[in-house]
C-alpha positions, 0 to 999 in steps of 0.5 A: 500499500506504501506506493499507492499511498505515495502516488496519491500524495504525489498527485494531489500535490500535483494537481495542488499546485498546478492549482497555485493552491497552498495547502491551507487553501486546500485543506480548507476547501477540503474541510480537512486539517492542513498538517493531514492534507500535509501528512498525506501529500507526504504518504504519512498517513493514509486517507480514508474514502470519504477524505480522498472524495473531498480533496478531489470536489476540491481540486476540482478533478474526479477520483479517479484522475487522483489514482490514474497516472493519465499514461494508459491512455495516451501511450497509443497513437490518437489522431484526435488528442495528437490535433488536440496537443497540436491546439492546446500548445498555440496557447495561453495558458490561462487559455489551456486551464479554460480549456481542461474547465470546458472538458471537466464541464462536458465530461460531467454532462455526459456521465449525467446524460447516460445515466439516464 
């Protein structure tokens, strides 16, 4: 379980840093203590499922994203992904973040539609 906890902590830290949030900000948004978040990021403590859900929601990512390294789905050549990457490369970081938000909204909408 050590590797899972370590990888989870690293991904939480990466998403937090990408969002330019301090540990205190993320902890507040997730309704946990900053020290507990720090221990999770360092893999000193193993979070409960509820805590992982709170952290994911505070980071605006899915629980799956926190446990996924993202390599499996993109390892094979995909022309659509390559076109998207080309377009993203020409955008500013703020524009890329806007596109990411749109993708997450769209993904959530599609999941809602498929659950009907």
